N, C-alpha and C positions, 0 to 999 in steps of 0.2 A: 224477521222470521224467529220463532225461538229456538233455544238449542234443541229442545225435544224435538221439532221439527226437522231442525238439521241434521240430527241423528237418524231419523226416519229416512230422509232424503239419501243420506249418504249410505245407509245400510242397503236401500232398496237398490241404488245404482251398483253396490258392489255384489249383492246377490245376485242382480239379474246379468251383471257381466261376467261372473263367475259361472252361472249356468248356461249362458249364451257358449262359452266355450267348451262346455260338456253337455251336449246337445239332449242327452238322456234325462236330464232334469227339468227341461222345458215344459210346461205342462200347456201352453197355447201361445199363439203368435197369429196377428192378422193385420190386414189393411182394411179400411171401411170408409167409404164415402156417404155422407148425408146431406139431406137438402137443408139442415140446420142442425147446428150442434146445441141441443136442448137439454138443459138439466132443471130438474124440480120445477117443470113448466115455464122457464125462462131461457131467452136466448142467449148463448154465449158467443155466437158468431156474428152478430147483428143482423140476424133474419138471413145470412147468406149460407151458401153450401160450404161444406167442412169437410177435410180429410184428415184422417187419423191412422196413426200406425201404434201397435202395441204388443207388449211381450209379458209372458206372467210364468213365473216359475216356482215350484215348490221344493223345501228342503226341509224335509220332515213334516213336524205340523207347523211349519211356517210358511208361508206364500208371499211373493215380491211380485208387483205390477208396475210397468211401466207404460205410461200412455202419453204420446205427443198429438196434439190436434192443433189445426190452424183455426185461428177466432177471428181473423180478416180485419184488424183494425177496428174490434167492437169498441163501442162507448162503454158498456158495462165493465170493461177491464182495463181503462185509461189506454185505448187505443193499440193494445198489445197485437202483436202478431200470431203468436202462440202460445200454448200452455203445456207444461209437462206436469202429469198427475203422477207422484209416486207413491206407491200405497205398500205399506209394510202389515200384514196380518198374522194372526195365529188362529187356529181353529182347534175345536173339540166336538168329538161324537159322543153323544149320550143318547144311547137307545137310537130312536129314530131321528132324534133331532141332532142337527148340524148348529153349532155356537161358533160365533166368530169375532174376535175383537181387531180392531185395525186402527192406523194412524195413516193420514193423507197428507203429502205437501202439493200445494198448487205453485207451479213456478211459473212467472209471466216472462214472456221475451217480448222487448220492444214495447213496454207500457210507460205510460209517462208517469214517473214516481215508483216508489217500493210498493206493488200491490199483491206482492205473494202473501198467500195466508195458508195456513193448516186445520186440519179438522181430526177428530177422534171419533170412532164408530162401534158401534156393538150390534149384532143382529143375530136372529135364530130362524132357522128354515127346517121344515117337515116334509118329506117326500113320500107319496103313497101313490105307488103307479105311475102313471103319467102326470099326476098332479103333484106340484110343488107350492107350497104357501110359505110365506116369510114376514119377517117384520122387523124393525128396529129403529135405531137413532144414530145420529151424526151431530156431535156438538164442535162447533168451532168458539174456543176460548175467546175472550175480548181481544181484540187486535184492532190496531189502529186502521190497518189496510181494508177491513169490513166494517168499520165505523161502529164496532162494539162485539157482541157476541151473537151467534146463532144457533139456534136448535132445531133439528129437522127430524120429524117422527115420520114413520112410513110403514107402510104395508101392502102385500102384493100376492098375486097367485099367478102361476102360468101352468097350461094343461096341453100336453100332446094330444090331437086329434087321432085316434088308433087308425091303423091301415093307412094313414095320408102323411105327407111331409109338413104338414101345418102344425105349428104351435099357437096357442091364443093367450093373452095375459093381460091383466089389468093390475092397475096400482094407484094408490092414492097417499098423499103426504101433507104435511103442514110444518111451514116454517114460521117461528117465532124468534125473539131476542130482544135485547136493550141496546140502545145505543150508546155512544161512549161518555155522555155528559148526563147528570142527574136531572137536568132540566128537559129532557126530552129533546135536546138541539143536539146537531152535528153538522159535520161539512157535506154530508151527502152521502158519505162511503158506506152506509147501511143499506142504501137503496142497491147495492151491488147483488144483495143475495134476499132482500126484503123490499122491492119497491112499493112505496106506499103504507109498508108495515106488514103485519102478521097475515098469511094467506094460504090458501088451501090450493093445492094441484092435483090433477088427476090423469090417469094415461089409460087408453085402450090399445092393444096392438095385435098383429097377427105376422107370422113368420113363416117364411117357405124355405125349408132346409135341404139341399141338395149337395150331400158329399162337402167340399170345403166351401162350396157358396151359401149366404145367405141372404133371402131378399125380405124385406121389412117395411111394414107401413103402419103408422102409428097415429092416433088423435091425442094431440096433448091439449089439456083445458086447465084453467085456473080463476080464482077469484080476487086476481091482484087489483086493488084500487088504484086507479089512474089519477094521481095527484100531480101538483106541480113540482119540478125539479127544485131539489135543494142545494145551496152553495152557489160557488162562482166555477165558471168553464174551467177544465173539463170535468170536474167533479159533478157538476151540476146534471149531466148527461149520462151518470151512472146507473139510474134507474132505468133507462132505455124503454120508456113506454111505449114507443109505437114498435117495439119487438118482444111485449110483453102478455099478447093476447094468444087465443086460441089458434092451433094450426093442426095442418095435416103433414107427417113427415114422412119421406121415403129415404130408404138407407139400404146399400149393399156391402156385404163384408164378404171377405176371401180370408179364409183360416188356412194357416200351414202346418 
């Protein structure tokens, strides 16, 4: 992992630990159980249920989030047992818009090899009554752990249904990037984030919010090309084609 992402990880840990000792700075914390840890239309837990815990803190215009998720020995991440996502961000309010820049370090426990990687993000959101729209980009610079670089563009919206505890949401994203070698060949690590190459994913969801308890149901889809694995085991399995298809996810979150 690069020096930049080591700084992000270290700063996030320090801010979160400091805020945890001063509860008035905590902005949120919770635990979640989901039928599949799914990100950008791809399973990160090998199609199995996952458990997550997270904490977020605000220090002025800065925010830090730490999230720990079980990934159940997923082939996509070299058999890792869990991943810690450490994010450090900074936000600005401009009129009705909220702008935010962030950096995230993904640190894997129990993986075969050094598979940690980092990303930089920027997004904008606008809220009008119960409706919020958002869009942005997340870029992972060229790294061996992901077989090259990766750019994810996304847009989405969510809206609370008046006089009900329900919120509906929708989103779409597109992943693209290059492999490490100029001839288009790599050892298969690029399939971690882009199995079969560039692809588009989409999501439709509904949530029921009742005090600290949130129940959610999501339909996740994508147009991933189901190609042959690349490279030698265990790298060959990182595309995890069997867990890249459309699916319905159920999740429960308890906030503190």
